Chimera marker file (.cmm) of the C-alpha trace (Angstrom):
<marker_set name="trace">
<marker id="1" x="-22.053" y="-5.528" z="-50.691" r="1" g="1" b="0" radius="0.5"/>
<marker id="2" x="-18.406" y="-4.588" z="-50.951" r="1" g="1" b="0" radius="0.5"/>
<marker id="3" x="-16.116" y="-1.687" z="-50.079" r="1" g="1" b="0" radius="0.5"/>
<marker id="4" x="-14.878" y="0.583" z="-52.885" r="1" g="1" b="0" radius="0.5"/>
<marker id="5" x="-12.521" y="3.545" z="-52.987" r="1" g="1" b="0" radius="0.5"/>
<marker id="6" x="-13.705" y="6.539" z="-55.024" r="1" g="1" b="0" radius="0.5"/>
<marker id="7" x="-10.685" y="8.087" z="-56.724" r="1" g="1" b="0" radius="0.5"/>
<marker id="8" x="-10.420" y="11.481" z="-58.431" r="1" g="1" b="0" radius="0.5"/>
<marker id="9" x="-8.582" y="12.286" z="-61.677" r="1" g="1" b="0" radius="0.5"/>
<marker id="10" x="-5.391" y="13.032" z="-59.704" r="1" g="1" b="0" radius="0.5"/>
<marker id="11" x="-5.322" y="9.529" z="-58.206" r="1" g="1" b="0" radius="0.5"/>
<marker id="12" x="-6.442" y="10.610" z="-54.725" r="1" g="1" b="0" radius="0.5"/>
<marker id="13" x="-9.033" y="8.651" z="-52.742" r="1" g="1" b="0" radius="0.5"/>
<marker id="14" x="-11.840" y="11.102" z="-51.999" r="1" g="1" b="0" radius="0.5"/>
<marker id="15" x="-14.325" y="8.678" z="-50.454" r="1" g="1" b="0" radius="0.5"/>
<marker id="16" x="-14.820" y="5.064" z="-49.387" r="1" g="1" b="0" radius="0.5"/>
<marker id="17" x="-18.248" y="3.554" z="-50.037" r="1" g="1" b="0" radius="0.5"/>
<marker id="18" x="-20.164" y="0.323" z="-49.516" r="1" g="1" b="0" radius="0.5"/>
<marker id="19" x="-21.686" y="-0.632" z="-52.853" r="1" g="1" b="0" radius="0.5"/>
<marker id="20" x="-23.125" y="-3.717" z="-54.507" r="1" g="1" b="0" radius="0.5"/>
<marker id="21" x="-21.120" y="-2.949" z="-57.666" r="1" g="1" b="0" radius="0.5"/>
<marker id="22" x="-24.295" y="-3.062" z="-59.758" r="1" g="1" b="0" radius="0.5"/>
<marker id="23" x="-26.700" y="-0.332" z="-58.670" r="1" g="1" b="0" radius="0.5"/>
<marker id="24" x="-26.469" y="3.048" z="-60.384" r="1" g="1" b="0" radius="0.5"/>
<marker id="25" x="-24.091" y="5.382" z="-58.561" r="1" g="1" b="0" radius="0.5"/>
<marker id="26" x="-23.903" y="9.120" z="-59.128" r="1" g="1" b="0" radius="0.5"/>
<marker id="27" x="-20.345" y="9.032" z="-60.445" r="1" g="1" b="0" radius="0.5"/>
<marker id="28" x="-18.998" y="11.737" z="-62.761" r="1" g="1" b="0" radius="0.5"/>
<marker id="29" x="-16.806" y="10.520" z="-65.606" r="1" g="1" b="0" radius="0.5"/>
<marker id="30" x="-13.617" y="11.767" z="-63.959" r="1" g="1" b="0" radius="0.5"/>
<marker id="31" x="-14.043" y="9.531" z="-60.881" r="1" g="1" b="0" radius="0.5"/>
<marker id="32" x="-12.911" y="5.916" z="-60.620" r="1" g="1" b="0" radius="0.5"/>
<marker id="33" x="-14.272" y="3.245" z="-58.256" r="1" g="1" b="0" radius="0.5"/>
<marker id="34" x="-11.887" y="0.469" z="-57.197" r="1" g="1" b="0" radius="0.5"/>
<marker id="35" x="-12.795" y="-2.572" z="-55.115" r="1" g="1" b="0" radius="0.5"/>
<marker id="36" x="-10.761" y="-2.524" z="-51.888" r="1" g="1" b="0" radius="0.5"/>
<marker id="37" x="-12.384" y="-5.400" z="-49.969" r="1" g="1" b="0" radius="0.5"/>
<marker id="38" x="-9.725" y="-7.670" z="-48.524" r="1" g="1" b="0" radius="0.5"/>
<marker id="39" x="-6.879" y="-5.159" z="-48.688" r="1" g="1" b="0" radius="0.5"/>
<marker id="40" x="-4.892" y="-4.756" z="-45.480" r="1" g="1" b="0" radius="0.5"/>
<marker id="41" x="-4.707" y="-2.015" z="-44.537" r="1" g="1" b="0" radius="0.5"/>
<marker id="42" x="-7.858" y="-0.729" z="-46.208" r="1" g="1" b="0" radius="0.5"/>
<marker id="43" x="-7.102" y="2.496" z="-48.120" r="1" g="1" b="0" radius="0.5"/>
<marker id="44" x="-8.873" y="5.618" z="-46.926" r="1" g="1" b="0" radius="0.5"/>
<marker id="45" x="-9.440" y="9.236" z="-47.836" r="1" g="1" b="0" radius="0.5"/>
<marker id="46" x="-6.258" y="11.032" z="-48.989" r="1" g="1" b="0" radius="0.5"/>
<marker id="47" x="-4.489" y="7.821" z="-49.981" r="1" g="1" b="0" radius="0.5"/>
<marker id="48" x="-3.166" y="7.811" z="-53.555" r="1" g="1" b="0" radius="0.5"/>
<marker id="49" x="-3.722" y="5.228" z="-56.275" r="1" g="1" b="0" radius="0.5"/>
<marker id="50" x="-1.430" y="4.810" z="-59.302" r="1" g="1" b="0" radius="0.5"/>
<marker id="51" x="-3.629" y="2.372" z="-61.195" r="1" g="1" b="0" radius="0.5"/>
<marker id="52" x="-2.250" y="-0.658" z="-59.373" r="1" g="1" b="0" radius="0.5"/>
<marker id="53" x="-1.108" y="0.284" z="-55.862" r="1" g="1" b="0" radius="0.5"/>
<marker id="54" x="-2.578" y="2.327" z="-53.012" r="1" g="1" b="0" radius="0.5"/>
<marker id="55" x="-0.175" y="4.464" z="-50.953" r="1" g="1" b="0" radius="0.5"/>
<marker id="56" x="-1.026" y="6.088" z="-47.609" r="1" g="1" b="0" radius="0.5"/>
<marker id="57" x="-0.497" y="9.811" z="-47.154" r="1" g="1" b="0" radius="0.5"/>
<marker id="58" x="2.637" y="10.902" z="-45.265" r="1" g="1" b="0" radius="0.5"/>
<marker id="59" x="2.205" y="11.026" z="-41.488" r="1" g="1" b="0" radius="0.5"/>
<marker id="60" x="1.011" y="14.292" z="-40.011" r="1" g="1" b="0" radius="0.5"/>
<marker id="61" x="3.700" y="15.876" z="-37.822" r="1" g="1" b="0" radius="0.5"/>
<marker id="62" x="2.709" y="16.234" z="-34.171" r="1" g="1" b="0" radius="0.5"/>
<marker id="63" x="1.507" y="19.614" z="-33.025" r="1" g="1" b="0" radius="0.5"/>
<marker id="64" x="3.950" y="21.524" z="-30.869" r="1" g="1" b="0" radius="0.5"/>
<link id1="1" id2="2" r="1" g="1" b="0" radius="0.2"/>
<link id1="2" id2="3" r="1" g="1" b="0" radius="0.2"/>
<link id1="3" id2="4" r="1" g="1" b="0" radius="0.2"/>
<link id1="4" id2="5" r="1" g="1" b="0" radius="0.2"/>
<link id1="5" id2="6" r="1" g="1" b="0" radius="0.2"/>
<link id1="6" id2="7" r="1" g="1" b="0" radius="0.2"/>
<link id1="7" id2="8" r="1" g="1" b="0" radius="0.2"/>
<link id1="8" id2="9" r="1" g="1" b="0" radius="0.2"/>
<link id1="9" id2="10" r="1" g="1" b="0" radius="0.2"/>
<link id1="10" id2="11" r="1" g="1" b="0" radius="0.2"/>
<link id1="11" id2="12" r="1" g="1" b="0" radius="0.2"/>
<link id1="12" id2="13" r="1" g="1" b="0" radius="0.2"/>
<link id1="13" id2="14" r="1" g="1" b="0" radius="0.2"/>
<link id1="14" id2="15" r="1" g="1" b="0" radius="0.2"/>
<link id1="15" id2="16" r="1" g="1" b="0" radius="0.2"/>
<link id1="16" id2="17" r="1" g="1" b="0" radius="0.2"/>
<link id1="17" id2="18" r="1" g="1" b="0" radius="0.2"/>
<link id1="18" id2="19" r="1" g="1" b="0" radius="0.2"/>
<link id1="19" id2="20" r="1" g="1" b="0" radius="0.2"/>
<link id1="20" id2="21" r="1" g="1" b="0" radius="0.2"/>
<link id1="21" id2="22" r="1" g="1" b="0" radius="0.2"/>
<link id1="22" id2="23" r="1" g="1" b="0" radius="0.2"/>
<link id1="23" id2="24" r="1" g="1" b="0" radius="0.2"/>
<link id1="24" id2="25" r="1" g="1" b="0" radius="0.2"/>
<link id1="25" id2="26" r="1" g="1" b="0" radius="0.2"/>
<link id1="26" id2="27" r="1" g="1" b="0" radius="0.2"/>
<link id1="27" id2="28" r="1" g="1" b="0" radius="0.2"/>
<link id1="28" id2="29" r="1" g="1" b="0" radius="0.2"/>
<link id1="29" id2="30" r="1" g="1" b="0" radius="0.2"/>
<link id1="30" id2="31" r="1" g="1" b="0" radius="0.2"/>
<link id1="31" id2="32" r="1" g="1" b="0" radius="0.2"/>
<link id1="32" id2="33" r="1" g="1" b="0" radius="0.2"/>
<link id1="33" id2="34" r="1" g="1" b="0" radius="0.2"/>
<link id1="34" id2="35" r="1" g="1" b="0" radius="0.2"/>
<link id1="35" id2="36" r="1" g="1" b="0" radius="0.2"/>
<link id1="36" id2="37" r="1" g="1" b="0" radius="0.2"/>
<link id1="37" id2="38" r="1" g="1" b="0" radius="0.2"/>
<link id1="38" id2="39" r="1" g="1" b="0" radius="0.2"/>
<link id1="39" id2="40" r="1" g="1" b="0" radius="0.2"/>
<link id1="40" id2="41" r="1" g="1" b="0" radius="0.2"/>
<link id1="41" id2="42" r="1" g="1" b="0" radius="0.2"/>
<link id1="42" id2="43" r="1" g="1" b="0" radius="0.2"/>
<link id1="43" id2="44" r="1" g="1" b="0" radius="0.2"/>
<link id1="44" id2="45" r="1" g="1" b="0" radius="0.2"/>
<link id1="45" id2="46" r="1" g="1" b="0" radius="0.2"/>
<link id1="46" id2="47" r="1" g="1" b="0" radius="0.2"/>
<link id1="47" id2="48" r="1" g="1" b="0" radius="0.2"/>
<link id1="48" id2="49" r="1" g="1" b="0" radius="0.2"/>
<link id1="49" id2="50" r="1" g="1" b="0" radius="0.2"/>
<link id1="50" id2="51" r="1" g="1" b="0" radius="0.2"/>
<link id1="51" id2="52" r="1" g="1" b="0" radius="0.2"/>
<link id1="52" id2="53" r="1" g="1" b="0" radius="0.2"/>
<link id1="53" id2="54" r="1" g="1" b="0" radius="0.2"/>
<link id1="54" id2="55" r="1" g="1" b="0" radius="0.2"/>
<link id1="55" id2="56" r="1" g="1" b="0" radius="0.2"/>
<link id1="56" id2="57" r="1" g="1" b="0" radius="0.2"/>
<link id1="57" id2="58" r="1" g="1" b="0" radius="0.2"/>
<link id1="58" id2="59" r="1" g="1" b="0" radius="0.2"/>
<link id1="59" id2="60" r="1" g="1" b="0" radius="0.2"/>
<link id1="60" id2="61" r="1" g="1" b="0" radius="0.2"/>
<link id1="61" id2="62" r="1" g="1" b="0" radius="0.2"/>
<link id1="62" id2="63" r="1" g="1" b="0" radius="0.2"/>
<link id1="63" id2="64" r="1" g="1" b="0" radius="0.2"/>
</marker_set>
């Protein structure tokens, strides 16, 4: 089993899943799965992916 990012057509990570990479996954054609095992830090929801690099979202400003 390995960890994959599920990425939408806009390059945004919408989910992170544990998957064997073989079993059938309900995955519409406009979603991409990318192996992220071993990355540090591990990308998460709302990160972006440009086809080669994951980028974290900007920090959320503190509430006042």
